[in-house]
LODREN-853363 format. One record per atom (N, C-alpha, C): x, y, z; residue in three letters; atom name. Coordinates in steps of 0.1 Angstrom, whole numbers, plus 5000, padded with zeros to 4 digits. Example, Ala and Ser with C-alpha at 12.3 -4.5 7.8 and 13.67 -1.06 7.14 Angstrom:
SITE   c1   c2   c3 residu atome
SITE 5132 4943 5078    ALA     N
SITE 5123 4955 5078    ALA    CA
SITE 5132 4967 5078    ALA     C
SITE 5128 4978 5071    SER     N
SITE 5137 4989 5071    SER    CA
SITE 5129 5000 5079    SER     C
This chain:
SITE   c1   c2   c3 residu atome
SITE 2594 7330 6926    MET     N
SITE 2607 7335 6931    MET    CA
SITE 2617 7337 6919    MET     C
SITE 2616 7328 6909    ALA     N
SITE 2626 7329 6898    ALA    CA
SITE 2623 7342 6890    ALA     C
SITE 2610 7346 6889    ALA     N
SITE 2607 7358 6882    ALA    CA
SITE 2613 7371 6888    ALA     C
SITE 2615 7371 6902    ASP     N
SITE 2621 7382 6908    ASP    CA
SITE 2635 7383 6906    ASP     C
SITE 2642 7372 6902    ALA     N
SITE 2656 7372 6901    ALA    CA
SITE 2661 7376 6887    ALA     C
SITE 2651 7380 6878    VAL     N
SITE 2655 7384 6864    VAL    CA
SITE 2663 7397 6865    VAL     C
SITE 2675 7397 6859    THR     N
SITE 2683 7409 6858    THR    CA
SITE 2687 7411 6844    THR     C
SITE 2691 7423 6841    ARG     N
SITE 2696 7426 6827    ARG    CA
SITE 2710 7423 6827    ARG     C
SITE 2714 7416 6817    SER     N
SITE 2729 7412 6815    SER    CA
SITE 2736 7424 6808    SER     C
SITE 2729 7433 6802    GLU     N
SITE 2735 7444 6795    GLU    CA
SITE 2734 7456 6803    GLU     C
SITE 2745 7464 6804    PRO     N
SITE 2744 7477 6811    PRO    CA
SITE 2736 7487 6804    PRO     C
SITE 2730 7496 6812    HIS     N
SITE 2721 7506 6806    HIS    CA
SITE 2730 7516 6799    HIS     C
SITE 2726 7519 6786    THR     N
SITE 2735 7528 6778    THR    CA
SITE 2731 7542 6779    THR     C
SITE 2720 7545 6785    GLY     N
SITE 2716 7559 6787    GLY    CA
SITE 2708 7565 6775    GLY     C
SITE 2704 7557 6766    GLY     N
SITE 2696 7562 6755    GLY    CA
SITE 2705 7569 6744    GLY     C
SITE 2698 7575 6735    ASN     N
SITE 2704 7581 6723    ASN    CA
SITE 2698 7595 6722    ASN     C
SITE 2705 7605 6729    GLY     N
SITE 2700 7618 6730    GLY    CA
SITE 2701 7625 6716    GLY     C
SITE 2710 7620 6707    ARG     N
SITE 2711 7626 6694    ARG    CA
SITE 2698 7624 6686    ARG     C
SITE 2692 7612 6688    ALA     N
SITE 2680 7609 6681    ALA    CA
SITE 2668 7619 6686    ALA     C
SITE 2668 7621 6698    VAL     N
SITE 2658 7631 6704    VAL    CA
SITE 2660 7645 6698    VAL     C
SITE 2673 7649 6698    GLY     N
SITE 2677 7662 6693    GLY    CA
SITE 2673 7663 6678    GLY     C
SITE 2675 7652 6670    ALA     N
SITE 2672 7652 6656    ALA    CA
SITE 2657 7654 6655    ALA     C
SITE 2649 7647 6663    LEU     N
SITE 2635 7648 6662    LEU    CA
SITE 2630 7662 6665    LEU     C
SITE 2635 7668 6676    VAL     N
SITE 2631 7681 6680    VAL    CA
SITE 2635 7692 6669    VAL     C
SITE 2647 7691 6664    LEU     N
SITE 2652 7700 6653    LEU    CA
SITE 2644 7698 6640    LEU     C
SITE 2641 7686 6637    GLY     N
SITE 2633 7683 6625    GLY    CA
SITE 2619 7689 6626    GLY     C
SITE 2613 7687 6638    ALA     N
SITE 2600 7693 6640    ALA    CA
SITE 2600 7708 6640    ALA     C
SITE 2610 7714 6645    LEU     N
SITE 2612 7729 6644    LEU    CA
SITE 2614 7733 6630    LEU     C
SITE 2622 7726 6622    ALA     N
SITE 2625 7729 6608    ALA    CA
SITE 2612 7729 6600    ALA     C
SITE 2603 7719 6603    THR     N
SITE 2591 7718 6596    THR    CA
SITE 2581 7729 6600    THR     C
SITE 2581 7733 6612    ALA     N
SITE 2572 7743 6617    ALA    CA
SITE 2576 7757 6614    ALA     C
SITE 2588 7759 6611    THR     N
SITE 2594 7773 6609    THR    CA
SITE 2586 7781 6599    THR     C
SITE 2585 7776 6587    MET     N
SITE 2579 7784 6576    MET    CA
SITE 2564 7786 6579    MET     C
SITE 2556 7776 6582    PRO     N
SITE 2542 7779 6585    PRO    CA
SITE 2540 7788 6596    PRO     C
SITE 2548 7788 6607    LEU     N
SITE 2547 7797 6618    LEU    CA
SITE 2551 7811 6614    LEU     C
SITE 2561 7812 6605    ALA     N
SITE 2565 7826 6600    ALA    CA
SITE 2554 7832 6592    ALA     C
SITE 2548 7824 6584    ILE     N
SITE 2536 7829 6576    ILE    CA
SITE 2525 7832 6584    ILE     C
SITE 2522 7824 6594    LEU     N
SITE 2511 7827 6603    LEU    CA
SITE 2513 7839 6612    LEU     C
SITE 2526 7842 6615    ALA     N
SITE 2529 7854 6623    ALA    CA
SITE 2527 7866 6615    ALA     C
SITE 2529 7866 6602    THR     N
SITE 2527 7878 6594    THR    CA
SITE 2512 7880 6592    THR     C
SITE 2504 7870 6593    ARG     N
SITE 2490 7871 6591    ARG    CA
SITE 2483 7879 6603    ARG     C
SITE 2489 7877 6615    TYR     N
SITE 2483 7884 6626    TYR    CA
SITE 2491 7896 6631    TYR     C
SITE 2501 7900 6623    SER     N
SITE 2509 7911 6627    SER    CA
SITE 2505 7924 6619    SER     C
SITE 2505 7935 6626    GLU     N
SITE 2502 7948 6619    GLU    CA
SITE 2514 7953 6612    GLU     C
SITE 2526 7950 6617    SER     N
SITE 2538 7956 6611    SER    CA
SITE 2546 7947 6601    SER     C
SITE 2543 7935 6600    TYR     N
SITE 2550 7926 6591    TYR    CA
SITE 2540 7922 6579    TYR     C
SITE 2546 7920 6568    GLU     N
SITE 2539 7916 6556    GLU    CA
SITE 2544 7901 6553    GLU     C
SITE 2537 7895 6543    LEU     N
SITE 2540 7882 6540    LEU    CA
SITE 2554 7880 6535    LEU     C
SITE 2559 7890 6528    LEU     N
SITE 2573 7889 6523    LEU    CA
SITE 2583 7888 6534    LEU     C
SITE 2580 7894 6545    HIS     N
SITE 2589 7893 6557    HIS    CA
SITE 2590 7879 6562    HIS     C
SITE 2581 7870 6559    ALA     N
SITE 2583 7856 6563    ALA    CA
SITE 2595 7849 6556    ALA     C
SITE 2600 7855 6545    GLY     N
SITE 2612 7850 6539    GLY    CA
SITE 2624 7851 6547    GLY     C
SITE 2624 7859 6558    PHE     N
SITE 2636 7860 6567    PHE    CA
SITE 2637 7847 6575    PHE     C
SITE 2627 7839 6575    ALA     N
SITE 2627 7826 6583    ALA    CA
SITE 2633 7815 6574    ALA     C
SITE 2635 7817 6561    ILE     N
SITE 2641 7806 6553    ILE    CA
SITE 2655 7801 6558    ILE     C
SITE 2664 7810 6561    PRO     N
SITE 2677 7805 6565    PRO    CA
SITE 2676 7798 6579    PRO     C
SITE 2667 7802 6587    LEU     N
SITE 2665 7795 6600    LEU    CA
SITE 2660 7781 6597    LEU     C
SITE 2650 7779 6589    ALA     N
SITE 2645 7766 6585    ALA    CA
SITE 2655 7757 6579    ALA     C
SITE 2663 7763 6570    LEU     N
SITE 2674 7755 6564    LEU    CA
SITE 2684 7750 6575    LEU     C
SITE 2688 7760 6583    ALA     N
SITE 2698 7756 6594    ALA    CA
SITE 2693 7745 6603    ALA     C
SITE 2680 7747 6607    LEU     N
SITE 2674 7737 6616    LEU    CA
SITE 2673 7723 6609    LEU     C
SITE 2670 7723 6596    GLY     N
SITE 2669 7711 6589    GLY    CA
SITE 2682 7704 6587    GLY     C
SITE 2692 7712 6584    ILE     N
SITE 2706 7706 6582    ILE    CA
SITE 2711 7701 6596    ILE     C
SITE 2708 7708 6606    GLY     N
SITE 2712 7703 6620    GLY    CA
SITE 2705 7691 6623    GLY     C
SITE 2692 7689 6620    ALA     N
SITE 2685 7677 6623    ALA    CA
SITE 2690 7665 6615    ALA     C
SITE 2693 7668 6603    ILE     N
SITE 2699 7657 6595    ILE    CA
SITE 2712 7652 6600    ILE     C
SITE 2721 7662 6604    TRP     N
SITE 2734 7659 6610    TRP    CA
SITE 2732 7651 6623    TRP     C
SITE 2723 7655 6632    LEU     N
SITE 2721 7648 6644    LEU    CA
SITE 2715 7634 6642    LEU     C
SITE 2706 7633 6632    ALA     N
SITE 2700 7620 6629    ALA    CA
SITE 2711 7610 6624    ALA     C
SITE 2719 7615 6615    ARG     N
SITE 2730 7606 6610    ARG    CA
SITE 2739 7602 6622    ARG     C
SITE 2742 7611 6631    ALA     N
SITE 2751 7608 6642    ALA    CA
SITE 2744 7598 6651    ALA     C
SITE 2731 7600 6653    ALA     N
SITE 2723 7590 6662    ALA    CA
SITE 2723 7576 6656    ALA     C
SITE 2722 7575 6643    LEU     N
SITE 2722 7562 6636    LEU    CA
SITE 2736 7556 6637    LEU     C
SITE 2746 7564 6635    ARG     N
SITE 2760 7559 6636    ARG    CA
SITE 2762 7554 6651    ARG     C
SITE 2757 7562 6660    HIS     N
SITE 2759 7558 6675    HIS    CA
SITE 2752 7545 6677    HIS     C
SITE 2740 7543 6672    ASP     N
SITE 2733 7531 6674    ASP    CA
SITE 2740 7519 6667    ASP     C
SITE 2745 7521 6656    ASP     N
SITE 2753 7511 6649    ASP    CA
SITE 2765 7507 6656    ASP     C
SITE 2772 7517 6662    ALA     N
SITE 2784 7514 6670    ALA    CA
SITE 2781 7506 6683    ALA     C
SITE 2769 7508 6688    ARG     N
SITE 2765 7501 6700    ARG    CA
SITE 2757 7488 6696    ARG     C
SITE 2758 7484 6684    LEU     N
SITE 2751 7472 6679    LEU    CA
SITE 2736 7472 6681    LEU     C
SITE 2730 7483 6680    GLY     N
SITE 2716 7484 6681    GLY    CA
SITE 2711 7486 6695    GLY     C
SITE 2719 7487 6705    ARG     N
SITE 2715 7488 6719    ARG    CA
SITE 2713 7502 6724    ARG     C
SITE 2717 7512 6716    ALA     N
SITE 2715 7526 6720    ALA    CA
SITE 2701 7531 6718    ALA     C
SITE 2694 7525 6708    GLY     N
SITE 2680 7528 6705    GLY    CA
SITE 2679 7541 6698    GLY     C
SITE 2667 7545 6696    GLY     N
SITE 2664 7558 6690    GLY    CA
SITE 2665 7558 6674    GLY     C
SITE 2665 7546 6668    ARG     N
SITE 2665 7546 6654    ARG    CA
SITE 2652 7552 6648    ARG     C
SITE 2641 7549 6654    GLY     N
SITE 2628 7554 6648    GLY    CA
SITE 2628 7569 6650    GLY     C
SITE 2632 7574 6661    ALA     N
SITE 2632 7588 6664    ALA    CA
SITE 2641 7595 6654    ALA     C
SITE 2653 7589 6652    ALA     N
SITE 2663 7595 6643    ALA    CA
SITE 2658 7596 6629    ALA     C
SITE 2651 7585 6624    ARG     N
SITE 2646 7585 6611    ARG    CA
SITE 2634 7595 6609    ARG     C
SITE 2626 7596 6619    LEU     N
SITE 2615 7605 6619    LEU    CA
SITE 2620 7619 6619    LEU     C
SITE 2630 7622 6627    GLY     N
SITE 2637 7635 6627    GLY    CA
SITE 2643 7639 6613    GLY     C
SITE 2649 7629 6607    GLN     N
SITE 2654 7630 6594    GLN    CA
SITE 2644 7634 6583    GLN     C
SITE 2632 7627 6584    ALA     N
SITE 2621 7629 6575    ALA    CA
SITE 2615 7643 6577    ALA     C
SITE 2614 7647 6589    LEU     N
SITE 2609 7660 6592    LEU    CA
SITE 2618 7671 6588    LEU     C
SITE 2631 7668 6589    ALA     N
SITE 2641 7678 6584    ALA    CA
SITE 2641 7680 6569    ALA     C
SITE 2639 7669 6562    VAL     N
SITE 2638 7670 6548    VAL    CA
SITE 2625 7677 6544    VAL     C
SITE 2614 7675 6551    LEU     N
SITE 2602 7683 6549    LEU    CA
SITE 2604 7697 6551    LEU     C
SITE 2611 7701 6562    GLY     N
SITE 2614 7715 6566    GLY    CA
SITE 2622 7722 6555    GLY     C
SITE 2632 7714 6550    ILE     N
SITE 2641 7720 6540    ILE    CA
SITE 2633 7722 6527    ILE     C
SITE 2624 7712 6524    ALA     N
SITE 2616 7714 6512    ALA    CA
SITE 2606 7726 6513    ALA     C
SITE 2601 7728 6525    LEU     N
SITE 2592 7740 6527    LEU    CA
SITE 2600 7753 6525    LEU     C
SITE 2612 7753 6530    ALA     N
SITE 2621 7765 6529    ALA    CA
SITE 2624 7767 6515    ALA     C
SITE 2627 7756 6507    ALA     N
SITE 2631 7757 6493    ALA    CA
SITE 2619 7762 6485    ALA     C
SITE 2607 7757 6488    THR     N
SITE 2595 7762 6482    THR    CA
SITE 2593 7777 6484    THR     C
SITE 2595 7781 6496    ALA     N
SITE 2593 7795 6500    ALA    CA
SITE 2603 7804 6492    ALA     C
SITE 2616 7798 6491    LEU     N
SITE 2626 7806 6484    LEU    CA
SITE 2623 7807 6469    LEU     C
SITE 2618 7796 6463    VAL     N
SITE 2613 7797 6449    VAL    CA
SITE 2602 7807 6447    VAL     C
SITE 2592 7807 6457    ALA     N
SITE 2581 7816 6456    ALA    CA
SITE 2586 7830 6457    ALA     C
SITE 2595 7833 6466    LEU     N
SITE 2601 7847 6467    LEU    CA
SITE 2608 7851 6454    LEU     C
SITE 2616 7841 6448    ALA     N
SITE 2623 7844 6436    ALA    CA
SITE 2614 7847 6424    ALA     C
SITE 2603 7840 6423    VAL     N
SITE 2593 7842 6413    VAL    CA
SITE 2586 7855 6415    VAL     C
SITE 2583 7858 6427    TYR     N
SITE 2577 7871 6430    TYR    CA
SITE 2586 7883 6427    TYR     C
SITE 2599 7881 6431    GLY     N
SITE 2608 7892 6427    GLY    CA
SITE 2610 7894 6412    GLY     C
SITE 2611 7883 6405    LEU     N
SITE 2612 7883 6390    LEU    CA
SITE 2600 7890 6384    LEU     C
SITE 2588 7886 6388    LEU     N
SITE 2576 7892 6383    LEU    CA
SITE 2574 7907 6387    LEU     C
SITE 2579 7911 6399    THR     N
SITE 2578 7925 6403    THR    CA
SITE 2588 7933 6394    THR     C
SITE 2600 7927 6392    TYR     N
SITE 2610 7934 6384    TYR    CA
SITE 2605 7935 6369    TYR     C
SITE 2599 7925 6364    LEU     N
SITE 2595 7926 6350    LEU    CA
SITE 2582 7935 6349    LEU     C
SITE 2574 7936 6359    GLY     N
SITE 2563 7944 6359    GLY    CA
SITE 2566 7959 6360    GLY     C
SITE 2578 7962 6366    GLU     N
SITE 2582 7976 6367    GLU    CA
SITE 2590 7981 6355    GLU     C
SITE 2593 7973 6346    ARG     N
SITE 2601 7977 6334    ARG    CA
SITE 2593 7983 6324    ARG     C
């Protein structure tokens, strides 16, 4: 009987939606460049250089994920650890950094290609 009477003394906080948002945006930021490159591979009208148009999207998604992850961690700190989502927020932050790194790598690759093309035409 005593086991049936166990109740929570803390009210339900509703979770930490910012952490889930950070995780989703981080995953999208990480997937943006590979998907853009894959899309050019199977498209008749797009070339590999056209995948560079996805760089700003990957950067925006990564920055948004980092912003949401930081907000989720601050929210959890303000709730003294009861809001939850710290793991999801940190994973979203890590995926966002990876997505930004992939976009930066693509940007450097495009810059080097542009420089080599320019020097080759001179």
